N, C-alpha and C positions, 0 to 999 in steps of 0.2 A: 301582566298576569291575566288580565281579562282576555287578551288575544289567545293565550294558551287554553283557557277554559272554553272559549267559543270554538277554537279550532278542534279540540278534542271532541266536543259535542257534535260538530259538523262531520268529523271523520267517522264517529260512531254511527251517525244517521246514514252516511253514505254506504258504509259496509252493511248496514242493516237492510238497505235497499237491495243489495246483492243477495242477502239471505232471503228476502221476500220474493225476488225473482226465482231463486232456486226452489223455494217451497211451492211456488206456483207451477214451475216446471215439473216438479214431482207429481203434483196433483193431476195436471193435464196428461202427463205421460202415463200415469197409472190408469186414468179413465180411458184413454185411447187404447191402451194395451188390453184392458178388460173387454172393451167393445170389439176390438179386432180379434181377440181370442175366440169370441163367439163365432166369427167367420173363419176361424182356423188360420188366421194370419197375425200371430203375435208379433210385437215389436222386439226385434233381436237386441239383447243387451239391456233390457229394462232394469233388471236387477242391479247391474253395475252402475248405470246412470243414476238410479235412485240412491244407491250407497254413496257415490261420490257427492251428489247434490245434498244428501242428508248431512254429510260431514261439514259441508259449507254452511248449511242452514244453522246447525248448532254452533259452529265456531264463530260465524259472522254475526250471530244474534246476541252473543254474550256481552260485548261492550255497551251496546245501547240499553240492553236490559239492566245492566249494572248502573249506567249513567242515570236512567230514569228511576232507579231503585225499584224495579219491577219484579225482582226476585223475591222468593219467600224467605223471610227470616223471622226468628222468634225473639222478641225483645223482652220477654218476661224477666230474664235475669238482669239485663242492662237497664230496664226501666226503674229498678230499685236503687240504682247507683246515682250519685250526685252528677251534675252536669260535667264537672271536671273529670271525674273518673270515667264517665261514659265517653267523653272525648278521648281520653287516653286509651281506653279499650278499643274505640273505633280506629284510632291511629295504629295501634298494635296489630289489629286484624288486617288493616289495609297494607301494612308492611309485610305481613305474612302472605297476603294475597299477591302482592307484587313479586315476592320471592318465588312463590309457587308458579305464577304465570311466566316469569322469566325462565324458570327451569323447563316448564312445558314447552314454551316457544323455542328455546335453544335445542332441546331434544328433538322437536319436530323438524327443525332445520337440519340437524344431523341425520335424522331418518330420511328426510327429503334428499339430501346429498347422496346417501347410500342408495336410495331407490333410483336416483338419476344416473349414478355411476353404473349400477347393475343393469339398467335398462328394463327394470321390471314393469310389466304392463298387465292390464286386466285380461282375463282369459278370452272373453268373447269379442269385445270391440278393440282390443289391443290399445287401450288408452293408458297413458303413463300415470302412475300413482303420485309422482313427486309434486306436481302442481297443487294438488289438494293438501299435501303435507305443508308446503310452503305457505299456502293461503291461510290455513288454520294457525300456523306459526305467527304470521303477521297479525292475525286477529288477537292472539295472545299478547303480543307486544302493545297493541292498541288498548287492550284491557288493562295493561300496566299503566298506561297513560291515564285511563279513566280512574283507576285507583289513586294515582298521584294527584289528580284534580280533586278527588274526594278528600285527600289529606289537606290540600290547600283550603277547601271549604270548611273542614273541621277546625283548622287553626284559626281561620277568620271568624268562626262562630256562625257560619251560614249553612251548616250541614243539616241541622235538625229542623 
């Protein structure tokens, strides 16, 4: 079980590095585009590259944020519950989260397959859309693993 927990944590960190590279790319691209626009030489396709990279940033940052419990949550209601009820509540919300992210991931795979079969590409740079859909789908499935490890921690009493 420890190998699963460590593996999911490492996987979350690894895809978060990809998100970090993507956000750095967005910042550098935007800065260079603004500078080059001053000289009347804008970077072609900046909008498309920022949009693709933004999807990767958001999708790939979710698992580590959840792993580190870095998201915002309000525990006003749950703080008044007993430890057992709080654990049951946390288990129930993790189950719902897994169901949600499985549905999102599955639908993103279906969308990616449709985009791949249709050959749909971006307008300016002619970049295919489907790799982004597949990438965010993989991130959703990794988020499911993170939520599963949360459930293991809750059952063990290590979550709070």
